[in-house]
C-alpha positions in Angstrom: -11.1 14.1 -33.3 -11.7 10.6 -35.5 -12.3 7.7 -34.5 -8.8 5.7 -33.9 -7.7 8.3 -31.1 -10.7 8.9 -29.2 -10.0 4.9 -28.6 -6.6 5.9 -27.6 -7.4 8.3 -25.1 -10.4 5.6 -23.7 -7.0 3.6 -23.2 -4.8 5.6 -21.6 -7.3 6.6 -19.8 -7.7 2.8 -18.4 -4.4 2.3 -18.6 -3.9 5.7 -15.8 -7.0 3.8 -13.8 -5.7 1.2 -13.8 -2.2 1.9 -12.3 -3.6 4.6 -10.4 -5.0 2.0 -8.4 -2.4 -0.6 -8.2 -1.0 2.1 -6.8 -3.2 2.8 -3.5 -4.0 -0.7 -3.1 0.1 -1.5 -2.9 0.1 1.7 -0.3 -2.3 0.7 1.5 -0.4 -2.8 1.7 2.9 -1.1 3.0 0.2 0.5 5.5 -0.9 -2.0 7.2 2.5 -3.4 7.7 4.1 -0.7 9.1 1.1 -1.4 11.4 1.6 -5.0 12.1 5.9 -4.9 12.3 5.0 -1.7 14.3 2.6 -3.8 17.0 5.3 -6.9 17.1 7.7 -3.9 18.0 5.9 -2.9 20.8 4.9 -6.3 21.6 8.9 -7.5 22.1 9.9 -4.4 24.1 7.1 -4.6 26.5 8.5 -8.4 26.3 12.3 -7.6 27.1 11.1 -4.9 29.6 8.9 -7.8 31.6 12.6 -9.6 31.4 14.4 -6.8 32.3 12.6 -6.7 35.6 13.0 -10.2 36.6 
């Protein structure tokens, strides 16, 4: 393998690593948002149940 091909594989590896890191950060962000929304929905549900009791 010549130097140009080796460099191309190096750039490919950097690109793939970057793409995976971006994907992991995106998924973690979605999980965090989902948890926050779930907690807000549970809080709203409790507020509605309390309001119905009174």
